[in-house]
PDB file with one MODEL, atoms N, CA, C and O in Angstrom:
MODEL        1
ATOM      1  N   UNK A   1      14.646   8.159 -10.841  1.00  0.00           N
ATOM      2  CA  UNK A   1      15.031   6.790 -10.606  1.00  0.00           C
ATOM      3  C   UNK A   1      14.007   5.868 -11.259  1.00  0.00           C
ATOM      4  O   UNK A   1      12.803   6.024 -11.056  1.00  0.00           O
ATOM      5  N   UNK A   2      14.482   4.926 -12.029  1.00  0.00           N
ATOM      6  CA  UNK A   2      13.599   3.955 -12.666  1.00  0.00           C
ATOM      7  C   UNK A   2      13.738   2.626 -11.937  1.00  0.00           C
ATOM      8  O   UNK A   2      14.825   2.242 -11.505  1.00  0.00           O
ATOM      9  N   UNK A   3      12.617   1.940 -11.812  1.00  0.00           N
ATOM     10  CA  UNK A   3      12.583   0.653 -11.132  1.00  0.00           C
ATOM     11  C   UNK A   3      11.776  -0.317 -11.975  1.00  0.00           C
ATOM     12  O   UNK A   3      10.754   0.057 -12.550  1.00  0.00           O
ATOM     13  N   UNK A   4      12.226  -1.556 -12.050  1.00  0.00           N
ATOM     14  CA  UNK A   4      11.441  -2.592 -12.701  1.00  0.00           C
ATOM     15  C   UNK A   4      10.229  -2.888 -11.826  1.00  0.00           C
ATOM     16  O   UNK A   4      10.349  -2.956 -10.602  1.00  0.00           O
ATOM     17  N   UNK A   5       9.069  -3.064 -12.441  1.00  0.00           N
ATOM     18  CA  UNK A   5       7.854  -3.349 -11.671  1.00  0.00           C
ATOM     19  C   UNK A   5       8.026  -4.604 -10.834  1.00  0.00           C
ATOM     20  O   UNK A   5       7.568  -4.656  -9.693  1.00  0.00           O
ATOM     21  N   UNK A   6       8.679  -5.612 -11.387  1.00  0.00           N
ATOM     22  CA  UNK A   6       8.830  -6.867 -10.651  1.00  0.00           C
ATOM     23  C   UNK A   6       9.661  -6.703  -9.381  1.00  0.00           C
ATOM     24  O   UNK A   6       9.554  -7.522  -8.468  1.00  0.00           O
ATOM     25  N   UNK A   7      10.482  -5.665  -9.308  1.00  0.00           N
ATOM     26  CA  UNK A   7      11.269  -5.408  -8.102  1.00  0.00           C
ATOM     27  C   UNK A   7      10.398  -4.949  -6.944  1.00  0.00           C
ATOM     28  O   UNK A   7      10.826  -4.998  -5.791  1.00  0.00           O
ATOM     29  N   UNK A   8       9.173  -4.500  -7.238  1.00  0.00           N
ATOM     30  CA  UNK A   8       8.259  -4.030  -6.194  1.00  0.00           C
ATOM     31  C   UNK A   8       7.533  -5.184  -5.506  1.00  0.00           C
ATOM     32  O   UNK A   8       7.064  -5.032  -4.377  1.00  0.00           O
ATOM     33  N   UNK A   9       7.434  -6.328  -6.167  1.00  0.00           N
ATOM     34  CA  UNK A   9       6.699  -7.454  -5.595  1.00  0.00           C
ATOM     35  C   UNK A   9       7.359  -7.913  -4.304  1.00  0.00           C
ATOM     36  O   UNK A   9       8.564  -8.162  -4.261  1.00  0.00           O
ATOM     37  N   UNK A  10       6.549  -8.020  -3.248  1.00  0.00           N
ATOM     38  CA  UNK A  10       7.054  -8.458  -1.955  1.00  0.00           C
ATOM     39  C   UNK A  10       7.575  -7.344  -1.066  1.00  0.00           C
ATOM     40  O   UNK A  10       7.930  -7.589   0.087  1.00  0.00           O
ATOM     41  N   UNK A  11       7.627  -6.115  -1.587  1.00  0.00           N
ATOM     42  CA  UNK A  11       8.126  -4.985  -0.800  1.00  0.00           C
ATOM     43  C   UNK A  11       7.055  -4.581   0.225  1.00  0.00           C
ATOM     44  O   UNK A  11       5.869  -4.527  -0.098  1.00  0.00           O
ATOM     45  N   UNK A  12       7.485  -4.300   1.457  1.00  0.00           N
ATOM     46  CA  UNK A  12       6.585  -3.886   2.531  1.00  0.00           C
ATOM     47  C   UNK A  12       6.069  -2.470   2.271  1.00  0.00           C
ATOM     48  O   UNK A  12       6.802  -1.611   1.779  1.00  0.00           O
ATOM     49  N   UNK A  13       4.794  -2.238   2.610  1.00  0.00           N
ATOM     50  CA  UNK A  13       4.169  -0.926   2.460  1.00  0.00           C
ATOM     51  C   UNK A  13       3.825  -0.400   3.847  1.00  0.00           C
ATOM     52  O   UNK A  13       3.177  -1.080   4.642  1.00  0.00           O
ATOM     53  N   UNK A  14       4.271   0.824   4.125  1.00  0.00           N
ATOM     54  CA  UNK A  14       4.015   1.502   5.403  1.00  0.00           C
ATOM     55  C   UNK A  14       3.441   2.879   5.123  1.00  0.00           C
ATOM     56  O   UNK A  14       3.650   3.445   4.050  1.00  0.00           O
ATOM     57  N   UNK A  15       2.712   3.417   6.103  1.00  0.00           N
ATOM     58  CA  UNK A  15       2.275   4.806   5.997  1.00  0.00           C
ATOM     59  C   UNK A  15       3.396   5.697   6.516  1.00  0.00           C
ATOM     60  O   UNK A  15       4.357   5.217   7.116  1.00  0.00           O
ATOM     61  N   UNK A  16       3.263   6.989   6.280  1.00  0.00           N
ATOM     62  CA  UNK A  16       4.269   7.925   6.779  1.00  0.00           C
ATOM     63  C   UNK A  16       4.171   8.129   8.285  1.00  0.00           C
ATOM     64  O   UNK A  16       4.929   8.914   8.856  1.00  0.00           O
ATOM     65  N   UNK A  17       3.235   7.423   8.939  1.00  0.00           N
ATOM     66  CA  UNK A  17       3.141   7.415  10.403  1.00  0.00           C
ATOM     67  C   UNK A  17       3.629   6.068  10.947  1.00  0.00           C
ATOM     68  O   UNK A  17       3.339   5.718  12.091  1.00  0.00           O
ATOM     69  N   UNK A  18       4.363   5.323  10.133  1.00  0.00           N
ATOM     70  CA  UNK A  18       4.993   4.052  10.513  1.00  0.00           C
ATOM     71  C   UNK A  18       4.008   2.929  10.828  1.00  0.00           C
ATOM     72  O   UNK A  18       4.282   2.081  11.677  1.00  0.00           O
ATOM     73  N   UNK A  19       2.854   2.922  10.141  1.00  0.00           N
ATOM     74  CA  UNK A  19       1.888   1.842  10.285  1.00  0.00           C
ATOM     75  C   UNK A  19       2.055   0.903   9.089  1.00  0.00           C
ATOM     76  O   UNK A  19       1.973   1.325   7.936  1.00  0.00           O
ATOM     77  N   UNK A  20       2.292  -0.383   9.385  1.00  0.00           N
ATOM     78  CA  UNK A  20       2.449  -1.368   8.312  1.00  0.00           C
ATOM     79  C   UNK A  20       1.098  -1.625   7.659  1.00  0.00           C
ATOM     80  O   UNK A  20       0.106  -1.872   8.345  1.00  0.00           O
ATOM     81  N   UNK A  21       1.062  -1.565   6.325  1.00  0.00           N
ATOM     82  CA  UNK A  21      -0.161  -1.816   5.577  1.00  0.00           C
ATOM     83  C   UNK A  21      -0.160  -3.246   5.052  1.00  0.00           C
ATOM     84  O   UNK A  21      -1.147  -3.961   5.226  1.00  0.00           O
ATOM     85  N   UNK A  22       0.926  -3.678   4.412  1.00  0.00           N
ATOM     86  CA  UNK A  22       1.018  -5.023   3.846  1.00  0.00           C
ATOM     87  C   UNK A  22       2.203  -5.112   2.913  1.00  0.00           C
ATOM     88  O   UNK A  22       3.169  -4.360   3.043  1.00  0.00           O
ATOM     89  N   UNK A  23       2.125  -6.048   1.960  1.00  0.00           N
ATOM     90  CA  UNK A  23       3.203  -6.219   0.983  1.00  0.00           C
ATOM     91  C   UNK A  23       2.628  -6.152  -0.433  1.00  0.00           C
ATOM     92  O   UNK A  23       1.474  -6.509  -0.667  1.00  0.00           O
ATOM     93  N   UNK A  24       3.443  -5.695  -1.355  1.00  0.00           N
ATOM     94  CA  UNK A  24       3.012  -5.548  -2.749  1.00  0.00           C
ATOM     95  C   UNK A  24       2.885  -6.929  -3.393  1.00  0.00           C
ATOM     96  O   UNK A  24       3.824  -7.726  -3.384  1.00  0.00           O
ATOM     97  N   UNK A  25       1.690  -7.192  -3.955  1.00  0.00           N
ATOM     98  CA  UNK A  25       1.439  -8.441  -4.681  1.00  0.00           C
ATOM     99  C   UNK A  25       1.503  -8.247  -6.185  1.00  0.00           C
ATOM    100  O   UNK A  25       1.913  -9.147  -6.918  1.00  0.00           O
ATOM    101  N   UNK A  26       1.094  -7.063  -6.643  1.00  0.00           N
ATOM    102  CA  UNK A  26       0.996  -6.846  -8.084  1.00  0.00           C
ATOM    103  C   UNK A  26       0.932  -5.349  -8.368  1.00  0.00           C
ATOM    104  O   UNK A  26       0.779  -4.538  -7.455  1.00  0.00           O
ATOM    105  N   UNK A  27       1.052  -4.997  -9.637  1.00  0.00           N
ATOM    106  CA  UNK A  27       0.920  -3.610 -10.071  1.00  0.00           C
ATOM    107  C   UNK A  27      -0.208  -3.531 -11.088  1.00  0.00           C
ATOM    108  O   UNK A  27      -0.363  -4.419 -11.926  1.00  0.00           O
ATOM    109  N   UNK A  28      -0.988  -2.469 -11.009  1.00  0.00           N
ATOM    110  CA  UNK A  28      -2.092  -2.250 -11.938  1.00  0.00           C
ATOM    111  C   UNK A  28      -1.664  -1.150 -12.891  1.00  0.00           C
ATOM    112  O   UNK A  28      -1.396  -0.024 -12.470  1.00  0.00           O
ATOM    113  N   UNK A  29      -1.598  -1.476 -14.182  1.00  0.00           N
ATOM    114  CA  UNK A  29      -1.080  -0.561 -15.181  1.00  0.00           C
ATOM    115  C   UNK A  29      -2.200   0.048 -16.009  1.00  0.00           C
ATOM    116  O   UNK A  29      -3.218  -0.593 -16.268  1.00  0.00           O
ATOM    117  N   UNK A  30      -1.998   1.297 -16.420  1.00  0.00           N
ATOM    118  CA  UNK A  30      -2.891   1.953 -17.370  1.00  0.00           C
ATOM    119  C   UNK A  30      -2.207   1.848 -18.724  1.00  0.00           C
ATOM    120  O   UNK A  30      -1.196   2.505 -18.969  1.00  0.00           O
ATOM    121  N   UNK A  31      -2.759   1.026 -19.595  1.00  0.00           N
ATOM    122  CA  UNK A  31      -2.141   0.769 -20.897  1.00  0.00           C
ATOM    123  C   UNK A  31      -2.088   2.029 -21.747  1.00  0.00           C
ATOM    124  O   UNK A  31      -1.112   2.251 -22.464  1.00  0.00           O
ATOM    125  N   UNK A  32      -3.139   2.867 -21.674  1.00  0.00           N
ATOM    126  CA  UNK A  32      -3.194   4.073 -22.504  1.00  0.00           C
ATOM    127  C   UNK A  32      -2.099   5.074 -22.144  1.00  0.00           C
ATOM    128  O   UNK A  32      -1.447   5.631 -23.027  1.00  0.00           O
ATOM    129  N   UNK A  33      -1.896   5.303 -20.828  1.00  0.00           N
ATOM    130  CA  UNK A  33      -0.898   6.289 -20.406  1.00  0.00           C
ATOM    131  C   UNK A  33       0.476   5.667 -20.166  1.00  0.00           C
ATOM    132  O   UNK A  33       1.466   6.376 -19.982  1.00  0.00           O
ATOM    133  N   UNK A  34       0.525   4.330 -20.172  1.00  0.00           N
ATOM    134  CA  UNK A  34       1.782   3.599 -19.941  1.00  0.00           C
ATOM    135  C   UNK A  34       2.389   3.934 -18.581  1.00  0.00           C
ATOM    136  O   UNK A  34       3.602   4.091 -18.440  1.00  0.00           O
ATOM    137  N   UNK A  35       1.499   4.039 -17.575  1.00  0.00           N
ATOM    138  CA  UNK A  35       1.925   4.355 -16.211  1.00  0.00           C
ATOM    139  C   UNK A  35       1.269   3.396 -15.224  1.00  0.00           C
ATOM    140  O   UNK A  35       0.274   2.743 -15.539  1.00  0.00           O
ATOM    141  N   UNK A  36       1.843   3.324 -14.027  1.00  0.00           N
ATOM    142  CA  UNK A  36       1.271   2.523 -12.955  1.00  0.00           C
ATOM    143  C   UNK A  36       0.119   3.307 -12.339  1.00  0.00           C
ATOM    144  O   UNK A  36       0.294   4.455 -11.931  1.00  0.00           O
ATOM    145  N   UNK A  37      -1.070   2.683 -12.269  1.00  0.00           N
ATOM    146  CA  UNK A  37      -2.233   3.328 -11.648  1.00  0.00           C
ATOM    147  C   UNK A  37      -2.289   3.056 -10.155  1.00  0.00           C
ATOM    148  O   UNK A  37      -2.624   3.941  -9.368  1.00  0.00           O
ATOM    149  N   UNK A  38      -1.958   1.821  -9.765  1.00  0.00           N
ATOM    150  CA  UNK A  38      -2.077   1.430  -8.354  1.00  0.00           C
ATOM    151  C   UNK A  38      -1.214   0.210  -8.096  1.00  0.00           C
ATOM    152  O   UNK A  38      -0.764  -0.467  -9.020  1.00  0.00           O
ATOM    153  N   UNK A  39      -0.994  -0.052  -6.817  1.00  0.00           N
ATOM    154  CA  UNK A  39      -0.326  -1.277  -6.398  1.00  0.00           C
ATOM    155  C   UNK A  39      -1.341  -2.138  -5.663  1.00  0.00           C
ATOM    156  O   UNK A  39      -2.106  -1.638  -4.838  1.00  0.00           O
ATOM    157  N   UNK A  40      -1.348  -3.423  -5.959  1.00  0.00           N
ATOM    158  CA  UNK A  40      -2.196  -4.369  -5.240  1.00  0.00           C
ATOM    159  C   UNK A  40      -1.405  -4.838  -4.029  1.00  0.00           C
ATOM    160  O   UNK A  40      -0.320  -5.403  -4.168  1.00  0.00           O
ATOM    161  N   UNK A  41      -1.949  -4.601  -2.844  1.00  0.00           N
ATOM    162  CA  UNK A  41      -1.253  -4.911  -1.597  1.00  0.00           C
ATOM    163  C   UNK A  41      -2.010  -6.019  -0.869  1.00  0.00           C
ATOM    164  O   UNK A  41      -3.218  -5.920  -0.653  1.00  0.00           O
ATOM    165  N   UNK A  42      -1.296  -7.063  -0.500  1.00  0.00           N
ATOM    166  CA  UNK A  42      -1.868  -8.182   0.244  1.00  0.00           C
ATOM    167  C   UNK A  42      -1.159  -8.344   1.566  1.00  0.00           C
ATOM    168  O   UNK A  42      -0.425  -7.453   1.995  1.00  0.00           O
ATOM    169  N   UNK A  43      -1.372  -9.483   2.221  1.00  0.00           N
ATOM    170  CA  UNK A  43      -0.797  -9.746   3.548  1.00  0.00           C
ATOM    171  C   UNK A  43      -1.045  -8.538   4.449  1.00  0.00           C
ATOM    172  O   UNK A  43      -0.131  -8.000   5.074  1.00  0.00           O
ATOM    173  N   UNK A  44      -2.327  -8.128   4.490  1.00  0.00           N
ATOM    174  CA  UNK A  44      -2.696  -6.892   5.179  1.00  0.00           C
ATOM    175  C   UNK A  44      -2.503  -6.963   6.684  1.00  0.00           C
ATOM    176  O   UNK A  44      -2.637  -8.021   7.299  1.00  0.00           O
ATOM    177  N   UNK A  45      -2.188  -5.826   7.254  1.00  0.00           N
ATOM    178  CA  UNK A  45      -2.093  -5.656   8.689  1.00  0.00           C
ATOM    179  C   UNK A  45      -3.486  -5.898   9.282  1.00  0.00           C
ATOM    180  O   UNK A  45      -4.433  -5.206   8.907  1.00  0.00           O
ATOM    181  N   UNK A  46      -3.633  -6.862  10.196  1.00  0.00           N
ATOM    182  CA  UNK A  46      -4.955  -7.160  10.761  1.00  0.00           C
ATOM    183  C   UNK A  46      -5.538  -6.020  11.590  1.00  0.00           C
ATOM    184  O   UNK A  46      -6.723  -6.045  11.924  1.00  0.00           O
ATOM    185  N   UNK A  47      -4.732  -5.032  11.924  1.00  0.00           N
ATOM    186  CA  UNK A  47      -5.211  -3.884  12.699  1.00  0.00           C
ATOM    187  C   UNK A  47      -5.996  -2.886  11.853  1.00  0.00           C
ATOM    188  O   UNK A  47      -6.594  -1.956  12.394  1.00  0.00           O
ATOM    189  N   UNK A  48      -6.003  -3.067  10.544  1.00  0.00           N
ATOM    190  CA  UNK A  48      -6.724  -2.140   9.670  1.00  0.00           C
ATOM    191  C   UNK A  48      -8.211  -2.462   9.740  1.00  0.00           C
ATOM    192  O   UNK A  48      -8.664  -3.450   9.163  1.00  0.00           O
ATOM    193  N   UNK A  49      -8.956  -1.644  10.431  1.00  0.00           N
ATOM    194  CA  UNK A  49     -10.375  -1.906  10.697  1.00  0.00           C
ATOM    195  C   UNK A  49     -11.197  -2.038   9.429  1.00  0.00           C
ATOM    196  O   UNK A  49     -11.935  -3.012   9.276  1.00  0.00           O
ATOM    197  N   UNK A  50     -11.090  -1.091   8.527  1.00  0.00           N
ATOM    198  CA  UNK A  50     -11.931  -1.109   7.336  1.00  0.00           C
ATOM    199  C   UNK A  50     -11.538  -2.204   6.357  1.00  0.00           C
ATOM    200  O   UNK A  50     -12.228  -2.418   5.360  1.00  0.00           O
ATOM    201  N   UNK A  51     -10.459  -2.887   6.623  1.00  0.00           N
ATOM    202  CA  UNK A  51      -9.985  -3.901   5.692  1.00  0.00           C
ATOM    203  C   UNK A  51     -10.356  -5.322   6.117  1.00  0.00           C
ATOM    204  O   UNK A  51     -10.047  -6.271   5.397  1.00  0.00           O
ATOM    205  N   UNK A  52     -11.003  -5.490   7.255  1.00  0.00           N
ATOM    206  CA  UNK A  52     -11.331  -6.827   7.733  1.00  0.00           C
ATOM    207  C   UNK A  52     -12.167  -7.562   6.698  1.00  0.00           C
ATOM    208  O   UNK A  52     -13.110  -7.007   6.133  1.00  0.00           O
ATOM    209  N   UNK A  53     -11.811  -8.813   6.459  1.00  0.00           N
ATOM    210  CA  UNK A  53     -12.529  -9.625   5.492  1.00  0.00           C
ATOM    211  C   UNK A  53     -11.974  -9.522   4.082  1.00  0.00           C
ATOM    212  O   UNK A  53     -12.376 -10.287   3.206  1.00  0.00           O
ATOM    213  N   UNK A  54     -11.070  -8.601   3.849  1.00  0.00           N
ATOM    214  CA  UNK A  54     -10.462  -8.446   2.533  1.00  0.00           C
ATOM    215  C   UNK A  54      -9.083  -9.095   2.530  1.00  0.00           C
ATOM    216  O   UNK A  54      -8.385  -9.085   3.543  1.00  0.00           O
ATOM    217  N   UNK A  55      -8.696  -9.653   1.397  1.00  0.00           N
ATOM    218  CA  UNK A  55      -7.363 -10.242   1.297  1.00  0.00           C
ATOM    219  C   UNK A  55      -6.366  -9.258   0.707  1.00  0.00           C
ATOM    220  O   UNK A  55      -5.159  -9.499   0.746  1.00  0.00           O
ATOM    221  N   UNK A  56      -6.861  -8.150   0.160  1.00  0.00           N
ATOM    222  CA  UNK A  56      -5.964  -7.168  -0.418  1.00  0.00           C
ATOM    223  C   UNK A  56      -6.673  -5.863  -0.706  1.00  0.00           C
ATOM    224  O   UNK A  56      -7.900  -5.774  -0.658  1.00  0.00           O
ATOM    225  N   UNK A  57      -5.871  -4.850  -1.009  1.00  0.00           N
ATOM    226  CA  UNK A  57      -6.397  -3.538  -1.359  1.00  0.00           C
ATOM    227  C   UNK A  57      -5.604  -2.983  -2.536  1.00  0.00           C
ATOM    228  O   UNK A  57      -4.499  -3.440  -2.829  1.00  0.00           O
ATOM    229  N   UNK A  58      -6.187  -1.987  -3.208  1.00  0.00           N
ATOM    230  CA  UNK A  58      -5.471  -1.248  -4.234  1.00  0.00           C
ATOM    231  C   UNK A  58      -5.014   0.063  -3.621  1.00  0.00           C
ATOM    232  O   UNK A  58      -5.823   0.818  -3.081  1.00  0.00           O
ATOM    233  N   UNK A  59      -3.734   0.331  -3.702  1.00  0.00           N
ATOM    234  CA  UNK A  59      -3.180   1.590  -3.218  1.00  0.00           C
ATOM    235  C   UNK A  59      -2.914   2.468  -4.436  1.00  0.00           C
ATOM    236  O   UNK A  59      -2.037   2.155  -5.242  1.00  0.00           O
ATOM    237  N   UNK A  60      -3.664   3.568  -4.580  1.00  0.00           N
ATOM    238  CA  UNK A  60      -3.446   4.450  -5.734  1.00  0.00           C
ATOM    239  C   UNK A  60      -2.008   4.967  -5.762  1.00  0.00           C
ATOM    240  O   UNK A  60      -1.453   5.355  -4.734  1.00  0.00           O
ATOM    241  N   UNK A  61      -1.428   4.965  -6.934  1.00  0.00           N
ATOM    242  CA  UNK A  61      -0.039   5.391  -7.068  1.00  0.00           C
ATOM    243  C   UNK A  61       0.167   6.829  -6.623  1.00  0.00           C
ATOM    244  O   UNK A  61       1.258   7.185  -6.178  1.00  0.00           O
ATOM    245  N   UNK A  62      -0.856   7.656  -6.733  1.00  0.00           N
ATOM    246  CA  UNK A  62      -0.725   9.073  -6.376  1.00  0.00           C
ATOM    247  C   UNK A  62      -0.499   9.302  -4.886  1.00  0.00           C
ATOM    248  O   UNK A  62      -0.034  10.376  -4.505  1.00  0.00           O
ATOM    249  N   UNK A  63      -0.816   8.317  -4.018  1.00  0.00           N
ATOM    250  CA  UNK A  63      -0.590   8.512  -2.579  1.00  0.00           C
ATOM    251  C   UNK A  63       0.748   7.939  -2.117  1.00  0.00           C
ATOM    252  O   UNK A  63       1.080   7.997  -0.933  1.00  0.00           O
ATOM    253  N   UNK A  64       1.509   7.386  -3.057  1.00  0.00           N
ATOM    254  CA  UNK A  64       2.833   6.870  -2.706  1.00  0.00           C
ATOM    255  C   UNK A  64       3.793   8.047  -2.576  1.00  0.00           C
ATOM    256  O   UNK A  64       3.923   8.871  -3.481  1.00  0.00           O
ATOM    257  N   UNK A  65       4.460   8.101  -1.428  1.00  0.00           N
ATOM    258  CA  UNK A  65       5.407   9.184  -1.174  1.00  0.00           C
ATOM    259  C   UNK A  65       6.830   8.794  -1.545  1.00  0.00           C
ATOM    260  O   UNK A  65       7.604   9.629  -2.013  1.00  0.00           O
ATOM    261  N   UNK A  66       7.179   7.512  -1.335  1.00  0.00           N
ATOM    262  CA  UNK A  66       8.555   7.093  -1.540  1.00  0.00           C
ATOM    263  C   UNK A  66       8.618   5.592  -1.828  1.00  0.00           C
ATOM    264  O   UNK A  66       7.863   4.801  -1.262  1.00  0.00           O
ATOM    265  N   UNK A  67       9.541   5.221  -2.724  1.00  0.00           N
ATOM    266  CA  UNK A  67       9.790   3.813  -3.014  1.00  0.00           C
ATOM    267  C   UNK A  67      11.280   3.573  -2.848  1.00  0.00           C
ATOM    268  O   UNK A  67      12.106   4.255  -3.455  1.00  0.00           O
ATOM    269  N   UNK A  68      11.609   2.601  -2.022  1.00  0.00           N
ATOM    270  CA  UNK A  68      12.999   2.220  -1.788  1.00  0.00           C
ATOM    271  C   UNK A  68      13.014   0.810  -1.240  1.00  0.00           C
ATOM    272  O   UNK A  68      12.424  -0.096  -1.830  1.00  0.00           O
ATOM    273  N   UNK A  69      13.688   0.616  -0.109  1.00  0.00           N
ATOM    274  CA  UNK A  69      13.672  -0.697   0.547  1.00  0.00           C
ATOM    275  C   UNK A  69      12.267  -1.026   1.035  1.00  0.00           C
ATOM    276  O   UNK A  69      11.896  -2.196   1.136  1.00  0.00           O
ATOM    277  N   UNK A  70      11.488   0.008   1.336  1.00  0.00           N
ATOM    278  CA  UNK A  70      10.066  -0.116   1.651  1.00  0.00           C
ATOM    279  C   UNK A  70       9.330   0.937   0.830  1.00  0.00           C
ATOM    280  O   UNK A  70       9.947   1.824   0.240  1.00  0.00           O
ATOM    281  N   UNK A  71       8.000   0.829   0.799  1.00  0.00           N
ATOM    282  CA  UNK A  71       7.183   1.836   0.126  1.00  0.00           C
ATOM    283  C   UNK A  71       6.439   2.605   1.198  1.00  0.00           C
ATOM    284  O   UNK A  71       5.835   2.013   2.093  1.00  0.00           O
ATOM    285  N   UNK A  72       6.483   3.918   1.107  1.00  0.00           N
ATOM    286  CA  UNK A  72       5.805   4.778   2.081  1.00  0.00           C
ATOM    287  C   UNK A  72       4.651   5.484   1.380  1.00  0.00           C
ATOM    288  O   UNK A  72       4.825   6.107   0.332  1.00  0.00           O
ATOM    289  N   UNK A  73       3.456   5.371   1.990  1.00  0.00           N
ATOM    290  CA  UNK A  73       2.274   6.036   1.453  1.00  0.00           C
ATOM    291  C   UNK A  73       1.776   7.062   2.462  1.00  0.00           C
ATOM    292  O   UNK A  73       2.166   7.042   3.629  1.00  0.00           O
ATOM    293  N   UNK A  74       0.912   7.958   2.000  1.00  0.00           N
ATOM    294  CA  UNK A  74       0.302   8.926   2.917  1.00  0.00           C
ATOM    295  C   UNK A  74      -0.601   8.198   3.900  1.00  0.00           C
ATOM    296  O   UNK A  74      -1.281   7.238   3.537  1.00  0.00           O
ATOM    297  N   UNK A  75      -0.605   8.654   5.131  1.00  0.00           N
ATOM    298  CA  UNK A  75      -1.417   8.075   6.188  1.00  0.00           C
ATOM    299  C   UNK A  75      -2.806   8.700   6.160  1.00  0.00           C
ATOM    300  O   UNK A  75      -2.941   9.922   6.113  1.00  0.00           O
ATOM    301  N   UNK A  76      -3.828   7.866   6.188  1.00  0.00           N
ATOM    302  CA  UNK A  76      -5.207   8.337   6.259  1.00  0.00           C
ATOM    303  C   UNK A  76      -5.795   7.876   7.574  1.00  0.00           C
ATOM    304  O   UNK A  76      -5.925   6.676   7.817  1.00  0.00           O
ATOM    305  N   UNK A  77      -6.150   8.822   8.422  1.00  0.00           N
ATOM    306  CA  UNK A  77      -6.644   8.522   9.757  1.00  0.00           C
ATOM    307  C   UNK A  77      -7.858   7.602   9.732  1.00  0.00           C
ATOM    308  O   UNK A  77      -7.945   6.691  10.556  1.00  0.00           O
ATOM    309  N   UNK A  78      -8.796   7.811   8.816  1.00  0.00           N
ATOM    310  CA  UNK A  78     -10.008   6.997   8.791  1.00  0.00           C
ATOM    311  C   UNK A  78      -9.762   5.558   8.351  1.00  0.00           C
ATOM    312  O   UNK A  78     -10.679   4.736   8.388  1.00  0.00           O
ATOM    313  N   UNK A  79      -8.541   5.244   7.936  1.00  0.00           N
ATOM    314  CA  UNK A  79      -8.201   3.897   7.524  1.00  0.00           C
ATOM    315  C   UNK A  79      -7.846   3.017   8.727  1.00  0.00           C
ATOM    316  O   UNK A  79      -7.827   1.790   8.623  1.00  0.00           O
ATOM    317  N   UNK A  80      -7.570   3.643   9.849  1.00  0.00           N
ATOM    318  CA  UNK A  80      -7.061   2.925  11.006  1.00  0.00           C
ATOM    319  C   UNK A  80      -7.981   3.062  12.197  1.00  0.00           C
ATOM    320  O   UNK A  80      -8.719   4.042  12.298  1.00  0.00           O
ATOM    321  N   UNK A  81      -7.950   2.080  13.118  1.00  0.00           N
ATOM    322  CA  UNK A  81      -8.842   2.129  14.277  1.00  0.00           C
ATOM    323  C   UNK A  81      -8.505   3.274  15.220  1.00  0.00           C
ATOM    324  O   UNK A  81      -7.353   3.697  15.325  1.00  0.00           O
ATOM    325  N   UNK A  82      -9.515   3.757  15.891  1.00  0.00           N
ATOM    326  CA  UNK A  82      -9.282   4.767  16.914  1.00  0.00           C
ATOM    327  C   UNK A  82      -8.811   4.048  18.180  1.00  0.00           C
ATOM    328  O   UNK A  82      -9.226   2.921  18.454  1.00  0.00           O
ATOM    329  N   UNK A  83      -7.945   4.707  18.946  1.00  0.00           N
ATOM    330  CA  UNK A  83      -7.469   4.111  20.200  1.00  0.00           C
ATOM    331  C   UNK A  83      -8.610   4.054  21.186  1.00  0.00           C
ATOM    332  O   UNK A  83      -9.140   5.085  21.601  1.00  0.00           O
ATOM    333  N   UNK A  84      -8.983   2.858  21.558  1.00  0.00           N
ATOM    334  CA  UNK A  84     -10.062   2.672  22.525  1.00  0.00           C
ATOM    335  C   UNK A  84      -9.553   1.880  23.700  1.00  0.00           C
ATOM    336  O   UNK A  84      -8.736   0.975  23.524  1.00  0.00           O
ATOM    337  N   UNK A  85     -10.012   2.194  24.893  1.00  0.00           N
ATOM    338  CA  UNK A  85      -9.630   1.430  26.070  1.00  0.00           C
ATOM    339  C   UNK A  85     -10.436   0.149  26.092  1.00  0.00           C
ATOM    340  O   UNK A  85     -11.623   0.145  25.765  1.00  0.00           O
ATOM    341  N   UNK A  86      -9.794  -0.929  26.476  1.00  0.00           N
ATOM    342  CA  UNK A  86     -10.482  -2.214  26.560  1.00  0.00           C
ATOM    343  C   UNK A  86     -10.898  -2.515  27.957  1.00  0.00           C
ATOM    344  O   UNK A  86     -11.493  -3.562  28.212  1.00  0.00           O
TER     345      UNK A  86
ENDMDL
END
């Protein structure tokens, strides 16, 4: 399946554990290989601990599992807060 890069802008990004990461702002291309290297994701989920203070992140294309109405990436446990009692 081929998709125009511009069709990805604004698409929601979730992990395969159903955690919202953010929305696609841009695509980072490798001119030499003519492939997408990463997606720039903004409007980040405020629950992402390691992302506090950042307005966006680069999601490597290799961790993307699926692209459709939403984008699904592999879930990384260390990216998210541990459940703590308040």
